[in-house]
NUTIVO-440634 format. One record per residue (C-alpha): residue in three letters; chain; x, y, z negated. Coordinates in steps of 0.02 Angstrom, whole numbers, plus 50000, padded with zeros to 5 digits. Example, Ala and Ser with C-alpha at 12.3 -4.5 7.8 and 13.67 -1.06 7.14 Angstrom:
! NUTIVO-440634
{'ALA', 'A', {50615, 49775, 49610}}
{'SER', 'A', {50684, 49947, 49643}}
//
This chain:
! NUTIVO-440634
{'MET', 'A', {50005, 50000, 50002}}
{'LYS', 'A', {50126, 50135, 50060}}
{'LEU', 'A', {50077, 50318, 50004}}
{'VAL', 'A', {50000, 50408, 50143}}
{'GLU', 'A', {50036, 50594, 50170}}
{'LYS', 'A', {49962, 50727, 50076}}
{'PRO', 'A', {49883, 50867, 50169}}
{'PRO', 'A', {49908, 51057, 50162}}
{'VAL', 'A', {49828, 51141, 50004}}
{'TYR', 'A', {49665, 51246, 50093}}
{'ARG', 'A', {49628, 51397, 50017}}
{'GLU', 'A', {49477, 51479, 50072}}
{'THR', 'A', {49547, 51644, 50149}}
{'ALA', 'A', {49522, 51763, 50272}}
{'ASP', 'A', {49646, 51691, 50388}}
{'VAL', 'A', {49541, 51556, 50403}}
{'TRP', 'A', {49420, 51629, 50500}}
{'GLU', 'A', {49555, 51697, 50618}}
{'TYR', 'A', {49605, 51499, 50652}}
{'MET', 'A', {49413, 51469, 50674}}
{'TYR', 'A', {49418, 51592, 50836}}
{'GLU', 'A', {49568, 51559, 50886}}
{'LEU', 'A', {49546, 51390, 50904}}
{'ARG', 'A', {49357, 51420, 50979}}
{'ASN', 'A', {49374, 51318, 51109}}
{'TYR', 'A', {49409, 51177, 51022}}
{'THR', 'A', {49255, 51180, 50940}}
{'SER', 'A', {49139, 51064, 51033}}
{'GLN', 'A', {49280, 50919, 51016}}
{'ILE', 'A', {49317, 50965, 50830}}
{'SER', 'A', {49134, 50941, 50769}}
{'GLN', 'A', {49097, 50787, 50870}}
{'ILE', 'A', {49250, 50701, 50793}}
{'GLU', 'A', {49203, 50761, 50624}}
{'GLU', 'A', {49009, 50677, 50658}}
{'ASN', 'A', {49084, 50516, 50726}}
{'SER', 'A', {49237, 50473, 50624}}
{'TYR', 'A', {49269, 50596, 50488}}
{'PRO', 'A', {49483, 50574, 50505}}
{'TYR', 'A', {49604, 50602, 50376}}
{'TRP', 'A', {49737, 50726, 50397}}
{'ASP', 'A', {49855, 50599, 50465}}
{'LYS', 'A', {49735, 50580, 50632}}
{'TRP', 'A', {49706, 50777, 50633}}
{'LYS', 'A', {49895, 50792, 50654}}
{'TYR', 'A', {49904, 50706, 50826}}
{'TYR', 'A', {49746, 50804, 50877}}
{'ALA', 'A', {49827, 50947, 50870}}
{'LYS', 'A', {49997, 50890, 50952}}
{'ASP', 'A', {49884, 50800, 51101}}
{'TRP', 'A', {49795, 51001, 51118}}
{'ASN', 'A', {49960, 51091, 51072}}
{'ILE', 'A', {49902, 51195, 50930}}
{'ASP', 'A', {49965, 51217, 50746}}
{'PRO', 'A', {49895, 51038, 50639}}
{'ALA', 'A', {49897, 51149, 50483}}
{'LYS', 'A', {49781, 51280, 50556}}
{'LEU', 'A', {49676, 51141, 50632}}
{'TRP', 'A', {49659, 51050, 50476}}
{'PHE', 'A', {49615, 51219, 50377}}
{'VAL', 'A', {49464, 51245, 50523}}
{'VAL', 'A', {49394, 51051, 50489}}
{'LYS', 'A', {49414, 51097, 50306}}
{'ALA', 'A', {49306, 51257, 50327}}
{'TYR', 'A', {49175, 51150, 50420}}
{'ARG', 'A', {49195, 51025, 50280}}
{'GLN', 'A', {49135, 51149, 50149}}
{'THR', 'A', {48937, 51109, 50149}}
{'LYS', 'A', {49009, 50947, 50066}}
{'LYS', 'A', {48911, 50897, 49875}}
{'LYS', 'A', {48981, 50890, 49711}}
{'ILE', 'A', {48950, 50758, 49609}}
{'ASN', 'A', {49008, 50797, 49428}}
{'PHE', 'A', {49043, 50676, 49271}}
{'ARG', 'A', {48938, 50781, 49099}}
{'GLY', 'A', {49073, 50841, 48966}}
{'VAL', 'A', {49213, 50764, 49084}}
{'GLU', 'A', {49349, 50907, 49124}}
{'ASP', 'A', {49423, 50913, 49307}}
{'PHE', 'A', {49335, 50735, 49356}}
{'GLN', 'A', {49238, 50805, 49519}}
{'MET', 'A', {49205, 50720, 49659}}
{'TYR', 'A', {49120, 50781, 49836}}
{'ILE', 'A', {49041, 50704, 49989}}
{'ASN', 'A', {48987, 50733, 50154}}
{'THR', 'A', {48855, 50667, 50278}}
{'PRO', 'A', {48935, 50641, 50433}}
{'SER', 'A', {48798, 50589, 50567}}
{'ALA', 'A', {48896, 50410, 50585}}
{'MET', 'A', {48872, 50393, 50399}}
{'GLN', 'A', {48708, 50410, 50415}}
{'GLU', 'A', {48670, 50306, 50553}}
{'GLN', 'A', {48768, 50171, 50468}}
{'LEU', 'A', {48658, 50206, 50303}}
{'HIS', 'A', {48507, 50166, 50393}}
{'GLY', 'A', {48539, 50029, 50493}}
{'LEU', 'A', {48574, 49935, 50308}}
{'ASP', 'A', {48436, 50011, 50245}}
{'LEU', 'A', {48336, 49916, 50377}}
{'ASP', 'A', {48447, 49758, 50367}}
{'LEU', 'A', {48487, 49713, 50202}}
{'GLY', 'A', {48323, 49754, 50112}}
{'GLY', 'A', {48198, 49766, 50252}}
{'SER', 'A', {48178, 49663, 50407}}
{'LEU', 'A', {48290, 49547, 50419}}
{'HIS', 'A', {48282, 49486, 50217}}
{'ALA', 'A', {48079, 49495, 50250}}
{'GLY', 'A', {48099, 49450, 50437}}
{'GLY', 'A', {48169, 49283, 50386}}
{'LEU', 'A', {48334, 49286, 50458}}
{'ILE', 'A', {48368, 49120, 50320}}
{'PRO', 'A', {48268, 48986, 50316}}
{'GLU', 'A', {48167, 48968, 50158}}
{'GLU', 'A', {48229, 48797, 50133}}
{'GLU', 'A', {48406, 48841, 50155}}
{'LYS', 'A', {48399, 49021, 50036}}
{'LYS', 'A', {48504, 48903, 49895}}
{'TYR', 'A', {48618, 48834, 50010}}
{'TYR', 'A', {48660, 49009, 50084}}
{'LEU', 'A', {48670, 49098, 49912}}
{'VAL', 'A', {48792, 48968, 49850}}
{'SER', 'A', {48910, 48952, 49994}}
{'SER', 'A', {48923, 49149, 50002}}
{'LEU', 'A', {48951, 49179, 49802}}
{'MET', 'A', {49085, 49050, 49816}}
{'GLU', 'A', {49147, 49146, 49980}}
{'GLU', 'A', {49174, 49311, 49884}}
{'ALA', 'A', {49238, 49254, 49729}}
{'ILE', 'A', {49389, 49153, 49837}}
{'ALA', 'A', {49413, 49314, 49940}}
{'SER', 'A', {49407, 49437, 49810}}
{'SER', 'A', {49535, 49358, 49711}}
{'GLN', 'A', {49643, 49318, 49869}}
{'MET', 'A', {49642, 49510, 49892}}
{'GLU', 'A', {49700, 49505, 49702}}
{'GLY', 'A', {49854, 49392, 49756}}
{'ALA', 'A', {49782, 49214, 49748}}
{'SER', 'A', {49892, 49099, 49839}}
{'THR', 'A', {49746, 48974, 49853}}
{'ALA', 'A', {49694, 48921, 50025}}
{'THR', 'A', {49501, 48954, 50050}}
{'ARG', 'A', {49456, 48772, 50097}}
{'VAL', 'A', {49546, 48694, 49949}}
{'ALA', 'A', {49460, 48852, 49832}}
{'LYS', 'A', {49301, 48790, 49923}}
{'GLU', 'A', {49329, 48603, 49886}}
{'MET', 'A', {49355, 48659, 49695}}
{'LEU', 'A', {49196, 48737, 49670}}
{'GLU', 'A', {49080, 48626, 49757}}
{'SER', 'A', {49194, 48467, 49657}}
{'ASN', 'A', {49182, 48557, 49482}}
{'ARG', 'A', {49363, 48523, 49491}}
{'LYS', 'A', {49440, 48624, 49330}}
{'PRO', 'A', {49579, 48742, 49405}}
{'LYS', 'A', {49770, 48696, 49435}}
{'ASN', 'A', {49832, 48854, 49415}}
{'SER', 'A', {49827, 49062, 49398}}
{'SER', 'A', {49766, 49073, 49561}}
{'GLU', 'A', {49617, 48951, 49561}}
{'GLN', 'A', {49568, 49011, 49375}}
{'MET', 'A', {49566, 49182, 49438}}
{'ILE', 'A', {49431, 49104, 49608}}
{'VAL', 'A', {49326, 48999, 49472}}
{'ASN', 'A', {49304, 49170, 49342}}
{'ASN', 'A', {49268, 49273, 49520}}
{'TYR', 'A', {49125, 49132, 49557}}
{'GLU', 'A', {49063, 49145, 49374}}
{'VAL', 'A', {49029, 49328, 49369}}
{'MET', 'A', {48953, 49300, 49546}}
{'GLN', 'A', {48839, 49178, 49482}}
{'TRP', 'A', {48817, 49313, 49311}}
{'ILE', 'A', {48778, 49457, 49427}}
{'ILE', 'A', {48621, 49373, 49500}}
{'SER', 'A', {48548, 49322, 49337}}
{'HIS', 'A', {48598, 49492, 49255}}
{'LYS', 'A', {48535, 49610, 49418}}
{'ASN', 'A', {48419, 49708, 49286}}
{'THR', 'A', {48543, 49730, 49134}}
{'LYS', 'A', {48584, 49910, 49090}}
{'MET', 'A', {48769, 49938, 49130}}
{'THR', 'A', {48844, 49979, 48966}}
{'PRO', 'A', {49031, 49988, 48914}}
{'GLY', 'A', {49021, 49825, 48826}}
{'ILE', 'A', {48919, 49731, 48977}}
{'ILE', 'A', {49080, 49788, 49105}}
{'GLN', 'A', {49203, 49733, 48954}}
{'GLU', 'A', {49087, 49575, 48946}}
{'MET', 'A', {49094, 49543, 49138}}
{'HIS', 'A', {49291, 49599, 49142}}
{'GLN', 'A', {49327, 49437, 49000}}
{'ILE', 'A', {49239, 49335, 49139}}
{'ILE', 'A', {49351, 49383, 49281}}
{'THR', 'A', {49483, 49378, 49183}}
{'LYS', 'A', {49504, 49237, 49077}}
{'LYS', 'A', {49640, 49149, 49071}}
{'THR', 'A', {49729, 49236, 49208}}
{'LEU', 'A', {49818, 49400, 49123}}
{'ASP', 'A', {49998, 49399, 49040}}
{'ASP', 'A', {49908, 49457, 48899}}
{'SER', 'A', {49757, 49367, 48844}}
{'SER', 'A', {49701, 49503, 48702}}
{'ASP', 'A', {49688, 49627, 48877}}
{'GLU', 'A', {49530, 49521, 48935}}
{'GLY', 'A', {49405, 49614, 48907}}
{'ARG', 'A', {49479, 49771, 48835}}
{'PHE', 'A', {49490, 49935, 48884}}
{'ARG', 'A', {49675, 49987, 48897}}
{'THR', 'A', {49763, 50050, 48768}}
{'ARG', 'A', {49933, 50131, 48842}}
{'ASP', 'A', {49965, 50245, 48999}}
{'ASP', 'A', {50108, 50125, 49074}}
{'ILE', 'A', {49976, 50061, 49191}}
{'TYR', 'A', {50020, 50112, 49384}}
{'VAL', 'A', {49968, 50044, 49566}}
{'PHE', 'A', {50145, 50001, 49676}}
{'ASP', 'A', {50163, 49982, 49841}}
{'ALA', 'A', {50209, 49788, 49844}}
{'GLN', 'A', {50344, 49828, 49976}}
{'THR', 'A', {50426, 49986, 49911}}
{'ASN', 'A', {50377, 49966, 49726}}
{'GLU', 'A', {50328, 50145, 49751}}
{'VAL', 'A', {50214, 50200, 49623}}
{'VAL', 'A', {50063, 50264, 49728}}
{'TYR', 'A', {49922, 50303, 49595}}
{'THR', 'A', {49952, 50357, 49409}}
{'PRO', 'A', {49752, 50320, 49327}}
{'PRO', 'A', {49677, 50445, 49203}}
{'GLY', 'A', {49754, 50430, 49025}}
{'TYR', 'A', {49666, 50306, 48915}}
{'LYS', 'A', {49619, 50458, 48787}}
{'TYR', 'A', {49484, 50499, 48912}}
{'LEU', 'A', {49427, 50314, 48929}}
{'LYS', 'A', {49290, 50332, 48810}}
{'LYS', 'A', {49211, 50481, 48882}}
{'LEU', 'A', {49244, 50427, 49061}}
{'MET', 'A', {49170, 50234, 49046}}
{'GLU', 'A', {49014, 50318, 48963}}
{'GLU', 'A', {48989, 50429, 49100}}
{'PHE', 'A', {49032, 50274, 49223}}
{'CYS', 'A', {48887, 50198, 49141}}
{'ARG', 'A', {48763, 50328, 49157}}
{'PHE', 'A', {48787, 50340, 49335}}
{'ALA', 'A', {48770, 50172, 49371}}
{'ASN', 'A', {48618, 50177, 49297}}
{'ASP', 'A', {48536, 50302, 49382}}
{'GLU', 'A', {48551, 50417, 49234}}
{'ILE', 'A', {48668, 50575, 49313}}
{'ARG', 'A', {48545, 50655, 49405}}
{'GLN', 'A', {48626, 50754, 49566}}
{'ASP', 'A', {48556, 50914, 49642}}
{'PHE', 'A', {48531, 50804, 49814}}
{'PHE', 'A', {48484, 50632, 49868}}
{'LEU', 'A', {48639, 50502, 49833}}
{'HIS', 'A', {48602, 50366, 49942}}
{'PRO', 'A', {48590, 50196, 49844}}
{'ILE', 'A', {48712, 50112, 49947}}
{'THR', 'A', {48824, 50241, 49953}}
{'ARG', 'A', {48816, 50268, 49755}}
{'ALA', 'A', {48854, 50075, 49736}}
{'ILE', 'A', {49013, 50138, 49870}}
{'THR', 'A', {49052, 50259, 49718}}
{'ILE', 'A', {49037, 50149, 49590}}
{'HIS', 'A', {49162, 50025, 49682}}
{'PHE', 'A', {49267, 50171, 49688}}
{'LEU', 'A', {49239, 50253, 49514}}
{'MET', 'A', {49291, 50095, 49442}}
{'GLY', 'A', {49462, 50066, 49539}}
{'TYR', 'A', {49491, 50254, 49520}}
{'ILE', 'A', {49477, 50247, 49328}}
{'HIS', 'A', {49557, 50104, 49301}}
{'PRO', 'A', {49498, 50064, 49126}}
{'PHE', 'A', {49581, 49896, 49117}}
{'ALA', 'A', {49752, 49825, 49124}}
{'ASP', 'A', {49716, 49732, 49283}}
{'GLY', 'A', {49587, 49652, 49360}}
{'ASN', 'A', {49497, 49816, 49387}}
{'GLY', 'A', {49491, 49786, 49578}}
{'ARG', 'A', {49375, 49617, 49555}}
{'THR', 'A', {49276, 49725, 49415}}
{'ALA', 'A', {49242, 49867, 49538}}
{'ARG', 'A', {49175, 49729, 49683}}
{'ALA', 'A', {49082, 49660, 49549}}
{'LEU', 'A', {48994, 49793, 49522}}
{'PHE', 'A', {48959, 49864, 49701}}
{'TYR', 'A', {48850, 49685, 49707}}
{'TRP', 'A', {48767, 49711, 49541}}
{'TYR', 'A', {48705, 49881, 49607}}
{'LEU', 'A', {48638, 49841, 49771}}
{'ILE', 'A', {48550, 49666, 49703}}
{'LYS', 'A', {48470, 49771, 49587}}
{'LYS', 'A', {48404, 49912, 49685}}
{'GLY', 'A', {48331, 49770, 49800}}
{'TYR', 'A', {48454, 49762, 49926}}
{'ARG', 'A', {48433, 49579, 49920}}
{'LEU', 'A', {48527, 49500, 50069}}
{'ILE', 'A', {48687, 49577, 49996}}
{'GLU', 'A', {48686, 49399, 49902}}
{'TYR', 'A', {48727, 49294, 50048}}
{'MET', 'A', {48862, 49427, 50131}}
{'SER', 'A', {49047, 49409, 50075}}
{'VAL', 'A', {49089, 49590, 50103}}
{'SER', 'A', {49286, 49555, 50028}}
{'ARG', 'A', {49318, 49434, 50151}}
{'ILE', 'A', {49297, 49564, 50286}}
{'ILE', 'A', {49406, 49685, 50176}}
{'LEU', 'A', {49528, 49563, 50149}}
{'ALA', 'A', {49577, 49559, 50336}}
{'SER', 'A', {49590, 49751, 50332}}
{'LYS', 'A', {49666, 49782, 50150}}
{'ALA', 'A', {49793, 49891, 50226}}
{'GLN', 'A', {49635, 50015, 50288}}
{'TYR', 'A', {49553, 49980, 50117}}
{'ALA', 'A', {49706, 50053, 49992}}
{'ARG', 'A', {49728, 50202, 50127}}
{'ALA', 'A', {49536, 50232, 50101}}
{'TYR', 'A', {49553, 50255, 49925}}
{'GLN', 'A', {49723, 50349, 49945}}
{'TYR', 'A', {49614, 50469, 50079}}
{'THR', 'A', {49499, 50523, 49925}}
{'GLU', 'A', {49603, 50533, 49788}}
{'LEU', 'A', {49747, 50644, 49902}}
{'ASP', 'A', {49600, 50772, 49999}}
{'GLU', 'A', {49527, 50840, 49848}}
{'MET', 'A', {49422, 50672, 49798}}
{'ASP', 'A', {49318, 50689, 49958}}
{'LEU', 'A', {49213, 50516, 49930}}
{'THR', 'A', {49164, 50529, 50119}}
{'TYR', 'A', {49329, 50420, 50182}}
{'PHE', 'A', {49304, 50276, 50055}}
{'VAL', 'A', {49112, 50267, 50110}}
{'MET', 'A', {49118, 50280, 50291}}
{'TYR', 'A', {49257, 50130, 50272}}
{'ASN', 'A', {49135, 50024, 50158}}
{'LEU', 'A', {48990, 50039, 50252}}
{'LYS', 'A', {49077, 49987, 50425}}
{'GLU', 'A', {49145, 49821, 50315}}
{'THR', 'A', {48982, 49807, 50235}}
{'ARG', 'A', {48898, 49810, 50424}}
{'LYS', 'A', {49023, 49703, 50483}}
{'ALA', 'A', {48978, 49552, 50334}}
{'LEU', 'A', {48807, 49576, 50391}}
{'GLU', 'A', {48859, 49563, 50585}}
{'GLU', 'A', {48953, 49387, 50526}}
{'LEU', 'A', {48811, 49319, 50423}}
{'LYS', 'A', {48703, 49321, 50574}}
{'LYS', 'A', {48833, 49257, 50687}}
{'TYR', 'A', {48866, 49121, 50550}}
{'ILE', 'A', {48647, 49090, 50539}}
{'SER', 'A', {48643, 49052, 50719}}
{'LYS', 'A', {48796, 48960, 50737}}
{'LYS', 'A', {48720, 48828, 50584}}
{'ASN', 'A', {48541, 48839, 50689}}
{'GLU', 'A', {48623, 48796, 50828}}
{'GLU', 'A', {48732, 48658, 50747}}
{'LYS', 'A', {48551, 48599, 50650}}
{'LYS', 'A', {48467, 48576, 50834}}
{'GLN', 'A', {48609, 48464, 50890}}
{'ILE', 'A', {48601, 48364, 50758}}
{'LEU', 'A', {48406, 48351, 50751}}
{'SER', 'A', {48404, 48298, 50938}}
{'LEU', 'A', {48522, 48170, 50904}}
{'LEU', 'A', {48424, 48110, 50743}}
{'ARG', 'A', {48268, 48158, 50817}}
{'ASN', 'A', {48196, 47996, 50779}}
{'THR', 'A', {48244, 47995, 50584}}
{'ASP', 'A', {48162, 48048, 50403}}
{'PHE', 'A', {48329, 48138, 50353}}
{'ASN', 'A', {48311, 48300, 50276}}
{'GLU', 'A', {48398, 48454, 50299}}
{'ARG', 'A', {48553, 48403, 50161}}
{'GLN', 'A', {48578, 48240, 50240}}
{'LEU', 'A', {48578, 48295, 50406}}
{'MET', 'A', {48714, 48429, 50356}}
{'LEU', 'A', {48821, 48290, 50278}}
{'ILE', 'A', {48795, 48167, 50422}}
{'LYS', 'A', {48852, 48335, 50517}}
{'ASP', 'A', {49024, 48359, 50403}}
{'ILE', 'A', {49052, 48176, 50445}}
{'ILE', 'A', {49031, 48193, 50652}}
{'ASP', 'A', {49157, 48360, 50647}}
{'GLY', 'A', {49276, 48265, 50550}}
{'GLN', 'A', {49267, 48400, 50400}}
{'LYS', 'A', {49217, 48297, 50256}}
{'SER', 'A', {49219, 48096, 50230}}
{'ILE', 'A', {49211, 48068, 50038}}
{'PHE', 'A', {49064, 48122, 49920}}
{'SER', 'A', {49018, 48151, 49748}}
{'VAL', 'A', {48836, 48167, 49675}}
{'GLN', 'A', {48907, 48342, 49590}}
{'GLU', 'A', {48982, 48404, 49747}}
{'ILE', 'A', {48816, 48405, 49823}}
{'GLU', 'A', {48729, 48481, 49660}}
{'ASN', 'A', {48846, 48626, 49666}}
{'LYS', 'A', {48874, 48659, 49859}}
{'TYR', 'A', {48673, 48662, 49870}}
{'GLY', 'A', {48618, 48716, 49716}}
{'VAL', 'A', {48516, 48562, 49687}}
{'SER', 'A', {48466, 48468, 49532}}
{'ASN', 'A', {48577, 48329, 49498}}
{'GLN', 'A', {48428, 48200, 49521}}
{'THR', 'A', {48408, 48284, 49714}}
{'ALA', 'A', {48595, 48271, 49749}}
{'ARG', 'A', {48588, 48103, 49678}}
{'ASN', 'A', {48433, 48045, 49782}}
{'ASP', 'A', {48512, 48119, 49940}}
{'LEU', 'A', {48645, 48002, 49945}}
{'ASN', 'A', {48565, 47845, 49859}}
{'ARG', 'A', {48460, 47853, 50004}}
{'LEU', 'A', {48610, 47860, 50137}}
{'VAL', 'A', {48647, 47727, 50060}}
{'GLU', 'A', {48485, 47633, 50085}}
{'LYS', 'A', {48493, 47683, 50262}}
{'GLY', 'A', {48658, 47579, 50275}}
{'LEU', 'A', {48745, 47737, 50321}}
{'PHE', 'A', {48854, 47762, 50171}}
{'GLU', 'A', {48941, 47644, 50035}}
{'THR', 'A', {48996, 47674, 49863}}
{'ARG', 'A', {49153, 47659, 49759}}
{'LYS', 'A', {49193, 47692, 49604}}
{'ASN', 'A', {49346, 47834, 49541}}
{'GLY', 'A', {49374, 47823, 49371}}
{'ASN', 'A', {49201, 47861, 49290}}
{'GLN', 'A', {49144, 47942, 49440}}
{'ILE', 'A', {49052, 47854, 49591}}
{'LYS', 'A', {49098, 47914, 49768}}
{'PHE', 'A', {49001, 47914, 49918}}
{'LEU', 'A', {49065, 47896, 50100}}
{'PRO', 'A', {49022, 47820, 50263}}
{'VAL', 'A', {49027, 47648, 50309}}
{'LYS', 'A', {49138, 47586, 50451}}
{'ASN', 'A', {49017, 47592, 50582}}
{'PHE', 'A', {48944, 47732, 50553}}
{'ALA', 'A', {48925, 47801, 50740}}
{'LYS', 'A', {48857, 47663, 50783}}
{'LYS', 'A', {48718, 47661, 50660}}
{'LEU', 'A', {48674, 47805, 50701}}
{'ASN', 'A', {48671, 47779, 50898}}
{'LEU', 'A', {48814, 47924, 50915}}
{'PRO', 'A', {48971, 47896, 51041}}
{'GLU', 'A', {49109, 47854, 50936}}
{'ASN', 'A', {49262, 47958, 50944}}
//
């Protein structure tokens, strides 16, 4: 997370009006760029070079355009102000996500009712894994998912981190209507960091010292120093008031924008010695689910962010270095949330197509959806050994339902059982493909 260049300090002076007149021929381009992408100083420098004009003058003109920004205040906290603008690109993204996350896609049945448990469990696992990988968990996604599905105990700190994140994602679903308090946030942090910190006493405890910094992994350069710990009590009280919608602004702050702001604030305040990022992303989910954006439960936004970690870090820095202008961070996260939604659509479309193919091959059978997916896993070579607990965890069904699913496949002559210690394993019979009248590999 290399430190980005700080922009020239803007001061509203008479000179700015002179610059605006001087650059009047570029007014249309500046306005269009602002509305479509809201670039940081480093991008405006390149536009200035292309247009052969002074970059500082261009930046001051841009900042003058941005003086319509709205202020978000924290009551009683000196020098803690944030700002936000609402360019057209942001409004367009918010409108689309409003329709999809809380409206048409969810209500219209993007996910078949009988498969919602499976997709929910799968997405919570994906989010837990990706959020942990962002913080350094080195476990491969496939191995991590097998661990969660089989309920295997974690072997190392990376796996423990993933298990913890999965537990907190489940906690969020069941506590979506809980009023947020500093104590509740500490409880969440304790779940997230259990058995993963160098000092176990830091689990669920706000930091009590100021030697906590954010470093660039390559240069070891300090890129961020959070507020002093003596301000934490007041900051976290105000944070909870903001998260509970108790701080009224002079303008409408869109719920998705507020969720992203909550995400930013947890990282910025940095109340814990470690685990702030995971807590921030968990709170983002909590707020959106609380506000009725239920489709977010089935999406892994962290998996998308993981693929653009450098942009994620820069979005934080752009806001911090440019007078706490949240617009950068909000626009980045809106874009990644939209990508996560599109990925969900593609994934469901792919699964529906696979299901049609399976049903076509097995049209004369009476297998249920879960059994068909187990058969598909075997056909694709993805899986060959199953347990009752694994099916229970993967599909979100009861132990008895999972057992019935597997025993039915045994009765049909497709599976056989083997004992492994105290656990019974289910695996396909040797002539599995022939039994189903499928072409053998």
